[in-house]
PAZAPA-4460 file (N, C-alpha, C; in steps of 0.05 Angstrom, whole numbers, plus 32768, in hexadecimal, padded with zeros to 4 digits):
% residues 179
    n_x    n_y    n_z   ca_x   ca_y   ca_z    c_x    c_y    c_z   seq   type   mol
   87E4   8818   875F   87D6   882B   8753   87E4   8843   874C     1      F     A
   87DE   8852   8737   87EA   886D   8735   87DC   8881   874C     2      Q     A
   87EF   8892   8757   87E5   88A3   876A   87CB   88B3   876A     3      P     A
   87C4   88BA   8752   87A7   88C6   874B   8791   88B4   8749     4      D     A
   8796   8898   874B   8785   8885   8749   8778   8880   872D     5      G     A
   8786   888B   8719   8777   8883   8701   8781   886C   86EE     6      T     A
   8799   8863   86F8   87A3   884A   86EE   87AC   8834   8702     7      N     A
   87AB   881B   86FB   87B4   8806   8709   87CA   87F8   86F9     8      L     A
   87E0   87F0   8701   87F4   87E6   86F1   87F9   87C7   86FC     9      F     A
   87FD   87B5   86E8   87FF   879A   86F0   8817   878F   86E0    10      I     A
   882B   8787   86F3   883F   8778   86E9   8840   875A   86EF    11      S     A
   8850   874A   86D9   884B   872C   86E1   8854   871C   86C7    12      G     A
   8848   8706   86C6   8851   86F0   86AE   8844   86FD   8694    13      A     A
   8830   870F   8695   8827   871A   867C   8834   8734   8674    14      A     A
   884B   873F   8684   8858   8757   867C   884C   876B   8691    15      G     A
   884B   8785   8685   8842   879E   8694   8829   87A8   8686    16      L     A
   8812   87AB   8698   87FA   87B7   868D   87EF   87CF   869D    17      E     A
   87E3   87E2   868E   87D9   87F7   869C   87BD   87F4   8696    18      R     A
   87AD   87F2   86AE   8792   87EF   86AC   8785   880D   86B5    19      W     A
   8771   8817   86A8   8765   882F   86B2   8751   8829   86C6    20      P     A
   874D   883A   86DA   873D   8839   86ED   872A   8851   86EE    21      V     A
   8711   8847   86ED   86FC   885B   86ED   86E6   8859   8703    22      D     A
   86E0   8866   8713   86CC   8864   8728   86B5   887A   8720    23      L     A
   869F   886E   871C   8687   887B   8718   867D   8888   8733    24      D     A
   867C   88A7   8735   8677   88B0   874F   8658   88AD   8756    25      P     A
   864A   88A9   8741   862F   88A5   8746   8620   888C   8750    26      A     A
   8630   8876   8743   862B   885C   874A   863F   884F   875D    27      T     A
   8656   885A   8762   866B   884D   8770   8675   8834   8762    28      G     A
   866E   882F   8748   8677   8819   8738   868F   8821   8731    29      E     A
   86A4   880C   8732   86C1   880E   872A   86C3   87FF   870F    30      L     A
   86D6   880C   8700   86D7   87FE   86E2   86F4   8800   86DD    31      K     A
   8700   87E3   86D5   871A   87E5   86CF   871D   87DC   86B4    32      L     A
   8732   87E8   86A5   873B   87DF   868A   8729   87EF   8673    33      G     A
   8730   87E5   865D   873F   87D0   8652   875D   87D6   865A    34      P     A
   876C   87C6   865A   878C   87C8   8660   8799   87CE   864A    35      P     A
   87B1   87DD   864F   87C5   87E9   863B   87DF   87DA   8642    36      E     A
   87E6   87C5   862D   87FF   87BA   8631   8818   87CA   862E    37      R     A
   882B   87CD   8646   8840   87E1   8643   885D   87D1   863C    38      L     A
   885A   87B4   8644   8872   87A8   863E   8866   878A   863A    39      W     A
   8871   877D   8626   8865   8760   8620   8872   874D   862D    40      P     A
   888A   874E   863A   8898   8737   8649   8894   8735   8664    41      S     A
   889A   8722   8670   8893   871B   868C   88A4   872B   869F    42      A     A
   8897   8736   86B3   88A6   8748   86C8   88A7   8735   86E2    43      L     A
   88B8   873D   86F4   88BA   872E   8710   88A9   873D   8722    44      A     A
   88B2   8755   8725   88A5   8769   873F   88A7   8783   8732    45      C     A
   8899   8797   873C   8899   87B4   8734   8895   87C8   874B    46      A     A
   889D   87E0   8749   8893   87F7   875C   8890   880D   874B    47      S     A
   887D   881D   8753   8876   8835   8749   8881   884B   8758    48      L     A
   8885   8865   8749   8894   8878   875B   887A   8889   8769    49      S     A
   8881   8898   877C   8868   88A6   878A   885B   88B9   8776    50      R     A
   886B   88C4   8763   885D   88D6   874E   8849   88C6   873A    51      S     A
   8852   88AF   8739   8840   889C   8726   884A   889E   870B    52      G     A
   8861   88AC   8707   886B   88B1   86E8   8883   889D   86E2    53      D     A
   8890   888B   86F4   88A0   8877   86F1   889C   885E   86FC    54      I     A
   88A0   8849   86ED   889B   882F   86F7   88B6   881E   86F2    55      L     A
   88BD   880D   8703   88D5   87FF   8701   88CD   87E2   8708    56      V     A
   88D6   87CE   86F7   88D2   87B2   86FE   88E7   87A3   86F7    57      A     A
   88EB   878D   8704   8900   8779   86FE   88F6   8768   86E6    58      A     A
   890C   8762   86D5   8903   8750   86BE   8902   8734   86C7    59      S     A
   88EE   8728   86BB   88EA   870A   86C4   8904   86F8   86C8    60      A     A
   8918   86FD   86B6   892F   86EE   86B8   8941   86FB   86CF    61      V     A
   893B   8711   86D9   8948   871C   86F3   8964   8726   86ED    62      R     A
   8967   872B   86D8   8982   8737   86D1   8986   8755   86CC    63      I     A
   8970   8762   86CD   896C   877E   86C8   8955   8789   86D6    64      A     A
   8957   87A3   86DA   893D   87B2   86E3   8938   87C5   86CB    65      V     A
   891F   87C6   86C5   8912   87D7   86B0   8906   87F1   86BD    66      L     A
   890E   8808   86B5   8901   8820   86BA   88F0   8830   86A5    67      A     A
   88D4   882D   86AD   88C1   8837   8699   88BB   8853   86A1    68      F     A
   88BA   8867   868C   88B5   8884   868F   8892   887F   8685    69      N     A
   8880   8881   869B   8862   887D   8690   8859   8897   8681    70      L     A
   8867   88AE   868A   885D   88C6   8679   8865   88C5   865C    71      A     A
   887D   88B9   8655   8884   88B8   8638   887C   88A3   862C    72      R     A
   887E   8888   8638   887F   886E   862D   8891   886B   861C    73      L     A
   88AE   8876   861F   88C4   886D   8612   88C9   8850   8616    74      D     A
   88D9   8842   8607   88E7   8828   8611   88F4   882C   862C    75      P     A
   88EE   8818   863B   88F9   8819   8658   8916   881B   865A    76      P     A
   8923   8829   866E   8942   882A   866E   8946   8810   867F    77      K     A
   895F   8803   8677   8963   87E8   8680   897A   87F0   8695    78      V     A
   8978   87E4   86AD   898B   87E9   86C3   8998   87CC   86C6    79      L     A
   89B2   87CE   86C6   89BE   87B2   86CA   89D5   87B6   86DE    80      T     A
   89E1   879E   86E7   89F7   87A0   86F8   89EF   878D   8712    81      G     A
   89D5   8783   8715   89D2   8770   872C   89C0   875A   8720    82      L     A
   89C8   8743   8722   89BF   8729   871D   89A6   8721   8731    83      A     A
   8994   8713   8728   897F   8707   8739   896E   871E   8749    84      H     A
   8966   8730   873B   8959   8747   8744   893B   873A   874E    85      V     A
   8932   873F   8768   891E   8736   8772   890A   8749   877D    86      G     A
   8916   8761   8782   8903   8776   878F   890F   8791   8784    87      T     A
   88FB   87A6   8782   8904   87C0   8777   88F3   87D5   8789    88      V     A
   8904   87EE   878C   88F8   8804   879A   8900   881F   878C    89      S     A
   88EF   8831   878C   88F5   884D   877E   88FA   8863   8797    90      I     A
   890B   886E   8799   890B   8884   87B0   88F6   8899   87AA    91      S     A
   88F2   88A7   87C1   88D7   88B4   87C0   88D9   88CE   87AB    92      G     A
   88F3   88D8   87A6   88F4   88EB   878D   88F5   88E4   8776    93      D     A
   88F3   88C6   8772   88F5   88B8   8756   8913   88B9   8749    94      G     A
   8924   88C0   875A   8941   88C4   874B   894F   88AA   874D    95      R     A
   894B   8895   8761   8959   8881   8763   8946   8869   8764    96      L     A
   8951   8850   875D   8941   8835   875B   8958   8822   876D    97      V     A
   894E   8813   877E   895E   87FF   878A   8953   87E5   8780    98      A     A
   8967   87CD   877C   895F   87B1   877B   896A   87A0   878D    99      G     A
   895C   878B   8795   8962   877B   87A9   8963   875D   8799   100      G     A
   8970   8747   87A6   8973   8734   8797   8963   8721   87A2   101      T     A
   895B   8709   8791   894C   86F3   879A   895E   86DA   8790   102      W     A
   8966   86CB   87A5   8978   86B6   87A5   8997   86BE   8795   103      K     A
   8998   86D7   879E   89B4   86E3   8791   89C1   86EF   87AD   104      G     A
   89D0   8706   87A5   89DF   8717   87BB   89E2   872F   87B3   105      T     A
   89DF   8745   87C5   89E5   8763   87C1   89C9   8773   87BB   106      G     A
   89CF   878A   87BA   89B9   87A0   87B7   89C7   87B1   87A5   107      V     A
   89B9   87BB   8790   89C5   87D0   8780   89B2   87E8   877D   108      A     A
   89BF   87FE   8778   89AE   8819   8779   89B8   8824   8760   109      V     A
   89A5   882F   874A   89A6   883D   8732   899B   8857   8737   110      W     A
   89A6   8869   8729   8996   8883   8721   8986   887E   8707   111      E     A
   896C   8884   870E   895A   887C   86F3   8960   888A   86DD   112      I     A
   8964   88A9   86DC   8966   88B9   86C7   897B   88AE   86B3   113      Q     A
   8995   88A8   86C4   89AE   88A2   86B0   89AE   8885   86AB   114      S     A
   89A4   8872   86BE   89A7   8856   86BC   89C1   884E   86C8   115      G     A
   89CE   8860   86D4   89E8   885B   86E4   89E5   884D   86FC   116      K     A
   89F5   8834   8700   89F8   8827   871B   8A04   883D   872D   117      L     A
   89F6   8842   8744   8A03   8853   875A   8A11   8849   876C   118      V     A
   8A05   8831   8778   8A14   8826   878D   8A0A   8808   8790   119      K     A
   8A1D   87F4   8798   8A13   87DC   879C   8A1B   87D7   87B9   120      Q     A
   8A08   87CD   87C8   8A09   87CA   87E7   8A0F   87AD   87E8   121      L     A
   8A1C   87A9   8801   8A27   878C   8805   8A11   877D   881C   122      P     A
   89FC   8779   880B   89E9   876C   881C   89E8   874C   8811   123      V     A
   89EE   873C   8826   89EE   871C   881B   89D4   8710   881A   124      T     A
   89D4   86FE   8808   89BC   86EE   8801   89A3   86FE   87F4   125      G     A
   898A   86F0   87F6   8974   86FC   87E9   896F   8717   87FB   126      S     A
   8966   872C   87EE   8965   8745   87F9   894A   8755   87F0   127      A     A
   8939   875E   8802   8928   8777   87FC   8932   878E   87FD   128      A     A
   8923   87A1   87F0   892F   87BE   87F6   8912   87CE   87F7   129      V     A
   8913   87EA   8802   8900   87FC   8805   890E   8815   880C   130      A     A
   8905   882C   87FA   890E   8846   8800   88F8   8852   8817   131      F     A
   8902   8866   8827   88F3   8876   883A   88E5   8888   8827   132      S     A
   88CD   8894   8830   88C0   88A5   8820   88CB   88BF   8816   133      P     A
   88E0   88C9   882A   88F3   88E0   8823   890A   88D8   8812   134      D     A
   890E   88C1   880D   8925   88B6   87FD   893E   88B8   880C   135      G     A
   893F   88BE   8827   8958   88C1   8836   8965   88A8   883D   136      E     A
   8955   8894   8842   895C   8879   884A   8953   8863   8835   137      W     A
   8966   8850   8832   895F   8836   8823   895F   8820   8838   138      L     A
   894C   880F   883A   894B   87FC   884D   894F   87E0   883D   139      A     A
   8962   87CC   8849   8965   87B6   883C   895F   879F   8854   140      T     A
   8954   8789   8848   8950   8772   885A   895A   875A   8850   141      S     A
   896A   8743   885B   8970   872F   8852   8967   8719   8867   142      N     A
   8970   8702   8867   8968   86EE   887B   8975   86F1   889A   143      G     A
   8987   8703   8899   8990   8707   88B4   898C   8722   88C0   144      E     A
   8984   8736   88AE   8984   8752   88BF   8974   8766   88AA   145      E     A
   896C   877A   88B5   8963   8790   88A4   8973   87A9   88AD   146      C     A
   897A   87B8   8899   8990   87CE   889A   8983   87E9   888C   147      R     A
   898B   87FE   8896   8984   8817   8888   89A1   8820   8881   148      L     A
   899D   882E   8869   89B8   883A   885C   89AF   8853   8855   149      W     A
   89C1   8868   8857   89BA   8885   8855   89C2   8889   8834   150      H     A
   89B0   8894   8828   89B4   8896   880A   89CA   88AA   8803   151      T     A
   89CF   88BE   8815   89DE   88D5   880C   89FE   88CB   880E   152      G     A
   89FE   88BA   8823   8A1F   88AE   8824   8A1E   888F   881E   153      T     A
   8A0A   8883   8820   8A0A   8862   881E   8A13   8856   8837   154      W     A
   8A17   8867   8850   8A20   885D   8867   8A08   884B   8873   155      A     A
   8A12   8833   887C   89FE   8820   888A   89F8   8828   88A3   156      P     A
   89DF   8826   88AA   89D6   882A   88C7   89DA   8812   88D5   157      G     A
   89D2   8813   88EF   89D6   87FA   88FD   89BE   87E3   88F9   158      R     A
   89CD   87C9   88F8   89BA   87B1   88EC   89A4   87AF   8906   159      P     A
   898B   87A6   88F9   8979   879D   890A   8975   877E   8906   160      I     A
   897D   876C   8919   897C   874D   8914   8962   8747   890E   161      P     A
   8960   872E   88FF   8948   8722   88FC   8949   8707   890B   162      R     A
   893F   8705   8921   8942   86EE   8930   892E   86D7   8925   163      N     A
   8938   86C0   8923   8929   86AB   891B   891A   86AE   88FA   164      R     A
   892B   86BE   88EE   8923   86C0   88D3   892D   86A8   88C1   165      A     A
   8924   86A2   88AA   892D   8690   8895   8942   86A2   8885   166      T     A
   894B   8696   886E   895C   86A3   885D   894F   86B6   8849   167      D     A
   8936   86B8   884E   892B   86CC   883C   8927   86E6   8846   168      L     A
   8925   86FB   8839   8926   8717   8840   890D   871A   884E   169      P     A
   890E   872F   8864   88F2   8737   8872   88E6   874D   885D   170      G     A
   88CE   8752   885F   88BE   8767   8855   88C3   8782   8862   171      Q     A
   88C8   8794   8854   88CD   87B3   885C   88B6   87C4   8852   172      L     A
   88B2   87D8   8863   88A0   87EE   8861   88A8   8807   8873   173      A     A
   88A4   881B   8867   88A5   8838   8878   888B   8843   8879   174      F     A
   8887   884D   8891   886C   885E   8895   886D   8875   887F   175      A     A
   8855   887E   8878   8855   8894   8864   8863   88AD   886C   176      P     A
   8864   88B4   8885   8877   88C7   8890   8894   88C1   8892   177      D     A
   889A   88AB   8890   88B8   88A5   888E   88C2   889A   88AE   178      G     A
   88B0   889C   88BE   88B6   8897   88D9   88B6   8877   88E0   179      A     A
***
């Protein structure tokens, strides 16, 4: 959902759609649509910036991340340099996007504005990613551990082992206040 509640974004096999959301204050009735197609090709996963103006999504073939500027609706910026992209996350300030792999290895971080690959992190196997709300930390998870990376230096924090985990990455989330 867009932060102001006016739109719902759906990504998947049908591409990317924006569905207007209208709540009638008198009746409480919720109306959706009609949808606006923003991208015609299949997408794997997506993440919306906190401000609601940038949406990033992994291409269905998982060879690139597409960064959509929802205010301008220009063609998306194509971010490359990581194969098998399976998860994406946008930093709180909307400046960086991270991608983790699905049945691949590694984590990549790009600057959204320039499309430049900023950092590749040595995370083995499939990986999930999530930025802290303040953008100071990037959390990664694979089958063995979760770890925080300081975004200013990319220095790794102490690993948090995942006992009895499979080779699948664990889910990640931060509290709204980052604690």
